[in-house]
Phi, psi and omega in degrees: 000315182302313181296322179296319179294314179300319179297319179294321179296312181292331175297329177278311186293334183293347178282355181245143184262143173293120181303332181282316189248349183064019177263153183296142177275070180250187185292344178274348183273120183283000177276349179234136178227131183242128178237128181240134175215116177054038178085356178263125188251130171242124179245128179248120179250124176274120190235169173242152179295332183300320183244032187300319181298321179292321177296321179297321178296318179296318179300318178296319178299318179296314181299319188276348185241326185291335180288355176277347179288136181300131179098348180264126182263323181209155180227127176234132180241126180245131176260126180238148179216131178242138175278106185295324182292318179294320182296317184293323180291329180285327188257354186305319187250016189283297183251110182238141178202149181270073179231135180294324181223129176242117186240126177267132173255120189228164173211151179288338182212166179278164174085012182257002177091024181299312182293322176301316179295314183301315180296313185288328178287327176296315180294321179299317178297321178296318179293339177271012172095011182264150174275118191231143170233155175230128179252117179275094183270005178278082188301320186277341181216063183294126183245342187301316181305314182290316183293333178267000178063043185220144177214174182122175181244128181298141176268162180266144178273179177298333179275009180062032173250152179287138176268118183297145174285151182241142175212130181055031179081006181254130176282129187236138171222133183206148173297340178295341176280343189253346177235162180295154182303320183259011182269121179287146177267095183260081184236147172272172186312307182301322179293322178298313182294324178295320179295318180295319179295323178295317181289338179273302185274332187266028182234138178280077183287333186072198178272129180234147169279322181220132165248119177263124178254118175273097183287156171295154176292152178099191183224050182269199186296319182297315181296316183294317181295315178297319180297322183277331193254348188253012177051056181297137174283330182181174181223151177234129179259130177252131179213154168273165191280351185280158186302322183301316180287323182293328176302318179284329177298324179299324179296319177296317178301313182293327177298312181294325176296319184295326181260015173060040173261124182300138177267111181283339176155175180242135179246132176262110179260158184054039186295321182201170178231131178263116183292136178294330184276310184262348179061029178248157179281136174239121184269085188295318185254039183082179189231123174062025180299314181291324179297317178294322180295319177300320178296321179298318182271358180057047174239157183297143171261116188275341178143170180247141177235134184276167164287126187218125182297319181297321179295322178298316179295317179300318181294316179297326185262004176072037179234090181305146186303322184288347175261314187288321181214071188296343179259001179287167183296321180297312180299320179300321177297317180293320177297323179296314179295319179299318177296322177296321178296314179300315181298319184280342185253353183239000000 
């Protein structure tokens, strides 16, 4: 139902042009964001003061017409405006690191295998001869320590910066090194942002070819601040192929577009399952959903990764696939994606 409603909304909004750019206000336009919940619609339009009156007219048209679509109970339109010059001056010097490429791995929702992908792609890049670090920015659910098979508390350098722990040649930093395994991180927004800034700026990363940032799921304040403040080279969205996950993946895509972070591609995780008995692929969560979505947004499709029991065991035991079984099919997929990343970023 949600996807049908969103499609109907964009079928209407695409008939109107963005006053600033003269481009259609469709699902590919990062100036418009549509959120639907139980038939209640919230539309966020990013506007400029120069054409504010025209944006207000469009907002009124949306309010007065979209509620006629079947399944829609209410429509709310919010106009937002950010001062880019003020924003850039505030964030210019915030998150600094000596890395040639900083890549955020994101997902619109949890449970799609984002952290598994981030860890394995970092290791794959390392095995291809690159100097790599991984920053576990998922404050509330840090997974990197376990997946990298590493524990302990970072020591401080002479410069009073934390020395990242290393595993499989990858420099690692995570809040999981600083709190107990079973200790919940019950922090409000300002504390979260202070912790992220400390793990970014307060760490002796050294020179890196790639810093992989495992972002928290969703599109909240932590994700937005890191996207705006850390001079990202690019972003990768991880999603499962079913419509429910893709709806949230679109939000991640639009967030990165809005803050002008290049989208390096979309990865379809849990794409299929190969049965032990019949040795055939079973598409449990639909087929090629993420690939089709990448086509809609005209961004690269980086590849499909299956549900795999061996990968689950490797992740639980801290043995990344590219180390534990470098000639296996899973590792080959990660090496292929890593090579694509290298080609597109160098």
